[in-house]
C-alpha positions as CSV (number, residue, x, y, z in Angstrom):
1,M,-11.9,3.4,-4.8
2,E,-8.5,4.6,-3.6
3,I,-5.0,3.3,-4.6
4,D,-2.7,1.7,-2.0
5,P,0.5,3.8,-2.3
6,V,2.7,0.8,-1.5
7,C,1.4,-1.9,-3.9
8,G,-0.9,-0.1,-6.3
9,M,-3.9,-2.2,-5.5
10,E,-7.4,-0.6,-5.5
11,V,-8.8,-0.2,-2.0
12,D,-12.3,0.5,-0.9
13,P,-11.9,3.3,1.8
14,K,-15.3,2.3,3.3
15,S,-14.3,-1.2,4.1
16,T,-10.6,-1.2,4.7
17,E,-9.4,-1.3,8.3
18,W,-5.9,0.0,7.4
19,K,-5.5,3.7,6.8
20,H,-3.0,6.4,7.8
21,E,-3.0,10.2,7.7
22,Y,0.2,11.8,6.6
23,E,0.6,15.6,6.0
24,G,-3.2,16.1,6.0
25,V,-3.9,13.3,3.4
26,T,-5.5,10.0,4.3
27,Y,-4.0,7.0,2.7
28,Y,-5.7,3.6,2.4
29,F,-4.1,0.2,2.4
30,C,-5.0,-3.3,1.3
31,A,-3.2,-5.1,4.1
32,K,-1.4,-4.5,7.4
33,G,2.0,-5.1,5.8
34,C,1.5,-2.3,3.2
35,L,0.4,0.1,6.0
36,E,3.5,-0.8,8.1
37,D,5.8,-0.3,5.1
38,F,4.3,3.2,4.5
39,E,4.5,4.1,8.2
40,D,8.2,3.1,8.2
41,D,9.0,5.6,5.5
42,P,6.0,7.5,4.1
43,R,8.2,9.7,1.9
44,S,9.8,6.8,0.1
45,E,9.5,6.8,-3.6
46,E,10.5,3.2,-3.9
47,H,7.4,1.5,-2.5
48,T,6.4,-1.9,-3.9
49,S,4.4,-0.5,-6.9
50,E,7.7,0.4,-8.5
51,L,9.2,-3.1,-7.9
52,Q,5.9,-4.6,-9.1
53,S,6.1,-2.8,-12.5
54,R,9.8,-3.6,-12.9
55,F,9.7,-7.3,-12.0
56,G,6.0,-8.2,-12.6
57,I,5.3,-9.2,-9.0
58,S,1.6,-9.8,-8.4
59,Y,0.3,-7.4,-5.7
60,A,-2.1,-10.1,-4.5
61,V,0.7,-12.6,-3.8
62,F,3.1,-9.9,-2.5
63,C,0.5,-8.4,-0.1
64,L,-0.6,-11.8,1.2
65,K,3.0,-12.6,2.2
66,K,3.2,-9.4,4.2
67,K,0.0,-9.8,6.3
């Protein structure tokens, strides 16, 4: 399993359709919205996982809203 760099959710790289290569590393995403957030600013250090830990947002609810 891989970790979605935006929301922190575990992602199966064999089954996800959302992935992006950046600086020679392939990143995997749980939803299209997370992929789009990453593509907008792949160097951002304030992706959703930080907000999630600060405010207790459930990644499942958050990611479903972004699809």
